[in-house]
One Martini backbone bead per residue (centre of mass of N, CA, C, O) as a GRO file, in nm:
protein
  301
    1MET     BB    1   0.866  -0.634  -2.218
    2THR     BB    2   1.151  -0.606  -1.959
    3GLY     BB    3   1.183  -0.904  -1.825
    4ARG     BB    4   1.186  -1.205  -1.654
    5TYR     BB    5   1.012  -1.052  -1.432
    6ILE     BB    6   0.760  -0.941  -1.272
    7ASN     BB    7   0.595  -0.667  -1.137
    8PRO     BB    8   0.484  -0.631  -0.800
    9TYR     BB    9   0.370  -0.320  -0.835
   10THR     BB   10   0.147  -0.439  -0.972
   11ASP     BB   11  -0.156  -0.577  -0.963
   12PHE     BB   12  -0.091  -0.841  -1.103
   13GLY     BB   13   0.178  -0.917  -0.959
   14PHE     BB   14   0.072  -0.925  -0.670
   15LYS     BB   15  -0.166  -1.131  -0.717
   16LYS     BB   16  -0.007  -1.360  -0.841
   17LEU     BB   17   0.165  -1.413  -0.585
   18PHE     BB   18  -0.075  -1.367  -0.334
   19GLY     BB   19  -0.396  -1.393  -0.473
   20GLU     BB   20  -0.379  -1.710  -0.525
   21PRO     BB   21  -0.468  -2.022  -0.430
   22ALA     BB   22  -0.200  -2.160  -0.544
   23ASN     BB   23  -0.035  -1.921  -0.352
   24VAL     BB   24  -0.088  -1.936  -0.038
   25ASP     BB   25   0.194  -2.022   0.067
   26LEU     BB   26   0.329  -1.753   0.008
   27LEU     BB   27   0.158  -1.577   0.197
   28ILE     BB   28   0.212  -1.730   0.458
   29ASP     BB   29   0.518  -1.692   0.465
   30PHE     BB   30   0.519  -1.380   0.462
   31LEU     BB   31   0.344  -1.334   0.717
   32ASN     BB   32   0.510  -1.504   0.915
   33SER     BB   33   0.761  -1.304   0.881
   34ILE     BB   34   0.590  -1.057   1.048
   35LEU     BB   35   0.464  -1.212   1.270
   36PRO     BB   36   0.388  -1.314   1.551
   37GLU     BB   37   0.396  -1.611   1.720
   38ARG     BB   38   0.082  -1.606   1.812
   39HIS     BB   39   0.010  -1.559   1.470
   40GLN     BB   40   0.055  -1.811   1.324
   41ILE     BB   41   0.004  -1.964   1.006
   42ALA     BB   42  -0.163  -2.247   0.847
   43GLU     BB   43  -0.435  -2.112   0.725
   44LEU     BB   44  -0.607  -1.981   0.424
   45GLU     BB   45  -0.879  -1.753   0.332
   46PHE     BB   46  -1.025  -1.616   0.079
   47GLN     BB   47  -1.174  -1.298   0.019
   48ASN     BB   48  -1.368  -1.054  -0.053
   49THR     BB   49  -1.242  -0.737  -0.192
   50GLU     BB   50  -1.537  -0.641  -0.173
   51ASN     BB   51  -1.676  -0.388   0.047
   52LEU     BB   52  -1.988  -0.343   0.171
   53PRO     BB   53  -2.218  -0.150   0.282
   54ASP     BB   54  -2.516  -0.099   0.455
   55TYR     BB   55  -2.539   0.166   0.269
   56PRO     BB   56  -2.554   0.332  -0.034
   57THR     BB   57  -2.412   0.603   0.090
   58GLN     BB   58  -2.179   0.438   0.138
   59ARG     BB   59  -1.858   0.329   0.124
   60LYS     BB   60  -1.644   0.143  -0.035
   61ALA     BB   61  -1.403  -0.139  -0.040
   62PHE     BB   62  -1.083  -0.212  -0.202
   63PHE     BB   63  -0.885  -0.492  -0.199
   64ASP     BB   64  -0.619  -0.673  -0.273
   65ILE     BB   65  -0.608  -0.848   0.007
   66SER     BB   66  -0.836  -1.104   0.155
   67CYS     BB   67  -0.808  -1.278   0.475
   68LYS     BB   68  -0.844  -1.596   0.664
   69SER     BB   69  -0.788  -1.783   0.927
   70ALA     BB   70  -0.870  -2.067   1.094
   71SER     BB   71  -0.873  -1.879   1.385
   72GLY     BB   72  -0.982  -1.574   1.252
   73GLU     BB   73  -0.791  -1.400   1.138
   74GLN     BB   74  -0.741  -1.090   0.983
   75PHE     BB   75  -0.640  -0.981   0.637
   76ILE     BB   76  -0.469  -0.696   0.493
   77VAL     BB   77  -0.325  -0.659   0.166
   78GLU     BB   78  -0.111  -0.389   0.042
   79MET     BB   79  -0.032  -0.204  -0.253
   80GLN     BB   80   0.126   0.116  -0.255
   81LYS     BB   81   0.222   0.318  -0.519
   82GLU     BB   82   0.109   0.595  -0.421
   83SER     BB   83   0.094   0.883  -0.280
   84GLN     BB   84  -0.090   0.988   0.019
   85ARG     BB   85  -0.202   1.214   0.237
   86TYR     BB   86  -0.437   0.991   0.368
   87PHE     BB   87  -0.330   0.683   0.417
   88ARG     BB   88  -0.387   0.636   0.718
   89ASP     BB   89  -0.687   0.675   0.702
   90ARG     BB   90  -0.735   0.447   0.497
   91ALA     BB   91  -0.632   0.217   0.679
   92VAL     BB   92  -0.842   0.256   0.901
   93PHE     BB   93  -1.097   0.234   0.724
   94TYR     BB   94  -1.038  -0.055   0.624
   95SER     BB   95  -1.022  -0.196   0.921
   96THR     BB   96  -1.341  -0.166   0.971
   97PHE     BB   97  -1.458  -0.403   0.807
   98PRO     BB   98  -1.346  -0.667   0.968
   99ILE     BB   99  -1.482  -0.572   1.222
  100HIS     BB  100  -1.783  -0.531   1.141
  101ASN     BB  101  -1.815  -0.826   1.009
  102GLN     BB  102  -1.826  -0.982   1.295
  103ALA     BB  103  -2.092  -0.925   1.343
  104LEU     BB  104  -2.376  -1.083   1.490
  105LYS     BB  105  -2.703  -1.063   1.340
  106SER     BB  106  -2.865  -1.343   1.449
  107ARG     BB  107  -2.733  -1.306   1.748
  108GLU     BB  108  -2.594  -1.298   2.017
  109TRP     BB  109  -2.327  -1.063   2.132
  110ASP     BB  110  -1.994  -0.990   2.301
  111PHE     BB  111  -1.751  -0.850   2.131
  112ASN     BB  112  -1.562  -1.079   2.030
  113LEU     BB  113  -1.271  -1.037   1.871
  114LYS     BB  114  -1.072  -1.069   1.609
  115PRO     BB  115  -0.795  -1.028   1.467
  116VAL     BB  116  -0.630  -0.736   1.286
  117TYR     BB  117  -0.448  -0.699   0.981
  118PHE     BB  118  -0.241  -0.440   0.839
  119VAL     BB  119  -0.070  -0.465   0.520
  120ALA     BB  120   0.176  -0.226   0.388
  121LEU     BB  121   0.315  -0.158   0.076
  122LEU     BB  122   0.540   0.105  -0.006
  123ASN     BB  123   0.621   0.306  -0.301
  124PHE     BB  124   0.717   0.508  -0.061
  125THR     BB  125   0.794   0.804   0.133
  126TYR     BB  126   0.656   0.953   0.444
  127ASP     BB  127   0.905   1.043   0.583
  128GLU     BB  128   1.027   1.357   0.609
  129GLU     BB  129   1.238   1.301   0.823
  130GLU     BB  130   1.537   1.148   0.789
  131ASP     BB  131   1.601   1.074   1.100
  132GLU     BB  132   1.290   0.915   1.108
  133GLN     BB  133   1.333   0.692   0.922
  134LYS     BB  134   1.148   0.391   0.840
  135PHE     BB  135   1.080   0.085   0.703
  136CYS     BB  136   0.927   0.001   0.979
  137ARG     BB  137   0.583   0.020   1.098
  138GLU     BB  138   0.446  -0.074   1.407
  139VAL     BB  139   0.096  -0.063   1.500
  140SER     BB  140  -0.072   0.014   1.807
  141LEU     BB  141  -0.263   0.020   2.089
  142LYS     BB  142  -0.177   0.278   2.334
  143ASP     BB  143  -0.084   0.428   2.604
  144GLN     BB  144   0.080   0.691   2.779
  145ASP     BB  145   0.312   0.450   2.864
  146GLY     BB  146   0.324   0.228   2.614
  147LYS     BB  147   0.102   0.036   2.666
  148GLU     BB  148  -0.089  -0.213   2.569
  149PHE     BB  149  -0.440  -0.193   2.503
  150TYR     BB  150  -0.460  -0.349   2.213
  151LYS     BB  151  -0.416  -0.690   2.054
  152LYS     BB  152  -0.621  -0.682   1.768
  153LEU     BB  153  -0.470  -0.420   1.628
  154HIS     BB  154  -0.268  -0.401   1.324
  155TYR     BB  155   0.010  -0.230   1.181
  156PHE     BB  156   0.194  -0.246   0.859
  157PHE     BB  157   0.463  -0.034   0.745
  158TYR     BB  158   0.647  -0.042   0.417
  159GLN     BB  159   0.920   0.135   0.300
  160MET     BB  160   1.072   0.029   0.026
  161PRO     BB  161   1.295   0.256  -0.035
  162LEU     BB  162   1.439   0.174   0.260
  163PHE     BB  163   1.532  -0.089   0.143
  164ASP     BB  164   1.909  -0.185   0.155
  165LYS     BB  165   1.972  -0.471   0.153
  166THR     BB  166   2.185  -0.713   0.101
  167GLU     BB  167   2.259  -1.044   0.053
  168SER     BB  168   2.471  -1.049   0.303
  169GLU     BB  169   2.235  -0.911   0.515
  170LEU     BB  170   2.051  -1.155   0.529
  171ARG     BB  171   1.871  -1.308   0.819
  172THR     BB  172   1.568  -1.330   0.743
  173GLN     BB  173   1.268  -1.394   0.604
  174ARG     BB  174   1.186  -1.105   0.572
  175ASP     BB  175   1.431  -1.008   0.417
  176LYS     BB  176   1.392  -1.192   0.174
  177TRP     BB  177   1.120  -1.084   0.079
  178PHE     BB  178   1.211  -0.785   0.035
  179TYR     BB  179   1.431  -0.848  -0.158
  180PHE     BB  180   1.259  -0.988  -0.369
  181LEU     BB  181   1.064  -0.743  -0.427
  182LYS     BB  182   1.268  -0.517  -0.487
  183ASN     BB  183   1.441  -0.707  -0.720
  184LEU     BB  184   1.290  -0.893  -0.928
  185VAL     BB  185   1.322  -0.733  -1.207
  186SER     BB  186   1.661  -0.764  -1.194
  187PHE     BB  187   1.667  -1.054  -1.218
  188GLU     BB  188   1.845  -1.340  -1.387
  189GLU     BB  189   1.878  -1.499  -1.117
  190ILE     BB  190   1.887  -1.703  -0.846
  191PRO     BB  191   1.985  -1.646  -0.549
  192ALA     BB  192   2.133  -1.836  -0.327
  193ILE     BB  193   1.953  -1.740  -0.066
  194LEU     BB  194   1.672  -1.826  -0.246
  195CYS     BB  195   1.732  -2.153  -0.245
  196GLU     BB  196   1.412  -2.219  -0.184
  197PRO     BB  197   1.103  -2.342  -0.229
  198VAL     BB  198   0.936  -2.077  -0.194
  199PHE     BB  199   1.106  -1.905  -0.397
  200GLU     BB  200   1.101  -2.089  -0.643
  201LYS     BB  201   0.800  -2.059  -0.676
  202ALA     BB  202   0.795  -1.752  -0.707
  203PHE     BB  203   0.970  -1.741  -0.965
  204ARG     BB  204   0.774  -1.913  -1.138
  205THR     BB  205   0.537  -1.725  -1.111
  206ALA     BB  206   0.706  -1.455  -1.224
  207ALA     BB  207   0.751  -1.573  -1.490
  208GLU     BB  208   0.683  -1.463  -1.805
  209VAL     BB  209   0.692  -1.748  -1.961
  210ASN     BB  210   0.432  -1.853  -1.769
  211LEU     BB  211   0.237  -1.688  -1.921
  212SER     BB  212  -0.045  -1.633  -2.049
  213GLY     BB  213  -0.192  -1.453  -2.285
  214ARG     BB  214  -0.387  -1.309  -2.090
  215GLU     BB  215  -0.182  -1.236  -1.867
  216ARG     BB  216   0.003  -1.068  -2.046
  217ASP     BB  217  -0.210  -0.849  -2.115
  218MET     BB  218  -0.260  -0.763  -1.820
  219TYR     BB  219   0.029  -0.689  -1.746
  220GLU     BB  220   0.075  -0.474  -1.971
  221ARG     BB  221  -0.148  -0.287  -1.879
  222ASP     BB  222  -0.042  -0.243  -1.585
  223LEU     BB  223   0.236  -0.135  -1.663
  224HIS     BB  224   0.130   0.118  -1.818
  225ILE     BB  225  -0.018   0.242  -1.587
  226LEU     BB  226   0.230   0.277  -1.406
  227TRP     BB  227   0.382   0.460  -1.606
  228ASP     BB  228   0.164   0.679  -1.652
  229ASN     BB  229   0.124   0.764  -1.355
  230TYR     BB  230   0.413   0.855  -1.310
  231ALA     BB  231   0.431   1.064  -1.540
  232VAL     BB  232   0.191   1.238  -1.443
  233MET     BB  233   0.278   1.289  -1.155
  234LYS     BB  234   0.551   1.422  -1.216
  235THR     BB  235   0.449   1.650  -1.381
  236ALA     BB  236   0.247   1.766  -1.182
  237THR     BB  237   0.436   1.805  -0.947
  238ASP     BB  238   0.643   1.988  -1.086
  239ASN     BB  239   0.449   2.209  -1.168
  240GLY     BB  240   0.317   2.260  -0.897
  241PHE     BB  241   0.566   2.329  -0.736
  242ALA     BB  242   0.652   2.578  -0.888
  243ALA     BB  243   0.396   2.735  -0.850
  244GLY     BB  244   0.368   2.696  -0.536
  245HIS     BB  245   0.635   2.829  -0.458
  246ALA     BB  246   0.563   3.114  -0.565
  247ALA     BB  247   0.307   3.150  -0.397
  248GLY     BB  248   0.431   3.094  -0.115
  249HIS     BB  249   0.637   3.316  -0.119
  250ALA     BB  250   0.440   3.547  -0.140
  251ALA     BB  251   0.270   3.479   0.114
  252GLY     BB  252   0.509   3.493   0.318
  253HIS     BB  253   0.556   3.799   0.280
  254ALA     BB  254   0.254   3.893   0.350
  255ALA     BB  255   0.195   3.688   0.627
  256GLY     BB  256   0.430   3.554   0.717
  257HIS     BB  257   0.598   3.275   0.783
  258ALA     BB  258   0.389   3.071   0.911
  259GLU     BB  259   0.140   3.149   0.740
  260GLY     BB  260   0.275   3.131   0.464
  261HIS     BB  261   0.350   2.825   0.474
  262ALA     BB  262   0.052   2.731   0.481
  263GLU     BB  263  -0.027   2.875   0.215
  264GLY     BB  264   0.187   2.738   0.043
  265GLU     BB  265   0.088   2.451   0.067
  266THR     BB  266  -0.197   2.508  -0.053
  267ALA     BB  267  -0.091   2.614  -0.328
  268LYS     BB  268   0.056   2.359  -0.413
  269ALA     BB  269  -0.189   2.170  -0.410
  270THR     BB  270  -0.353   2.330  -0.614
  271GLU     BB  271  -0.154   2.312  -0.852
  272ILE     BB  272  -0.135   2.009  -0.868
  273ALA     BB  273  -0.440   1.970  -0.920
  274ARG     BB  274  -0.450   2.128  -1.178
  275SER     BB  275  -0.255   1.956  -1.337
  276MET     BB  276  -0.408   1.692  -1.311
  277LYS     BB  277  -0.663   1.792  -1.449
  278GLN     BB  278  -0.523   1.857  -1.721
  279GLU     BB  279  -0.441   1.538  -1.751
  280GLY     BB  280  -0.727   1.373  -1.663
  281LEU     BB  281  -0.785   1.333  -1.379
  282ALA     BB  282  -0.968   1.236  -1.133
  283ALA     BB  283  -1.097   1.381  -0.860
  284PRO     BB  284  -1.076   1.150  -0.641
  285LEU     BB  285  -0.769   1.116  -0.693
  286ILE     BB  286  -0.675   1.407  -0.635
  287ALA     BB  287  -0.776   1.408  -0.341
  288LYS     BB  288  -0.589   1.186  -0.239
  289MET     BB  289  -0.311   1.327  -0.325
  290THR     BB  290  -0.381   1.637  -0.180
  291GLY     BB  291  -0.647   1.681   0.027
  292LEU     BB  292  -0.861   1.791  -0.138
  293ALA     BB  293  -1.159   1.873  -0.223
  294ILE     BB  294  -1.371   1.798  -0.467
  295GLU     BB  295  -1.503   2.083  -0.485
  296GLU     BB  296  -1.232   2.232  -0.534
  297ILE     BB  297  -1.147   2.085  -0.792
  298GLU     BB  298  -1.410   2.153  -0.966
  299ARG     BB  299  -1.333   2.471  -0.963
  300LEU     BB  300  -1.098   2.435  -1.126
  301GLN     BB  301  -0.932   2.578  -1.430
   0.00000   0.00000   0.00000
C-alpha cells in the first residue's frame, strides 16, 4: 500500500467509489454535477457491464459502469487509463449497445429512444495541439450551422491531466469531484472545501484501512497491474519512438517531407508495436494502442 486512500485510476478503486450499489448516491451526485438540468438523476439502477452481441461472431463490450435512471436515461461511465489511437471510435462503438438494447423485440416499436450518455475520464491527453487542449469536451450531434440535430446522444470526455484547479479555485460541484479524483491518493486529510456529506462518504469509501482482506488483495493486484502497464508502455514507447524516429527520418529524406512524415508515423507505430510484442503484450491490446491491424502485429518478428 502506498497512501491513505485508494487510487481511483485502478479498476478496483474506480468501481469501489462509483460501481457498488451501496455507493450509488456518490455516482448520482457525480453525474448530476456534469449533466444538464433537464437530465438530473433521482435514482439509478446498475446494469450488467458485459454486453453481448446478437451473433457469436460479433464483438462483446465490457463497460466499467453501466446504469439506467428511473426515467430511462442510460449511462456508460469509463475510466480510460492508457491512451488508445482509436479511443473515439471505441466510445462510439460502446454507445451503440445501450441504443441497440432499447429495441423492443416482442412488440411493435416506434424507435422512440431514451437518452444515452457516455462519460469518459481519461488519464492521458489526446489533444495534440497545445493551444487547442481542453479539459472537457462535450460532444453531441450537430448540423453544419452548429445547431443541435439530436438531443439524446451525448459524450463527455475529461482529460484528467489538464485539470489544474487549486482548492481556492473550486467553484462548482463538478470542480470538487474532479479535484477529489485528481488528488485523492495524495490527501492526508479531508480538505475544508470537501467537508460535506457526499465527499465525507467518498473519503470513507476510499480509505485503505476500511478495506477487507479480500478487497485489499484485489486492490494491490490492480495497483501492480497499473504500475506494470505504465512501465511496459513507457519502455515500449521510448524504444519504439527512438527506432521509429530514425526510420521516419530516413523515409522523409527518401520520399519527400509530406510523404516521408506519413511513412515515419507508420514506422514509429510499427516499432512501438514490435517493442510491445517483445514485452509480452497481447496482439489485441497492441492493436488498440498503435492502430495497427492484428494481422500486421502477428507478422512482426
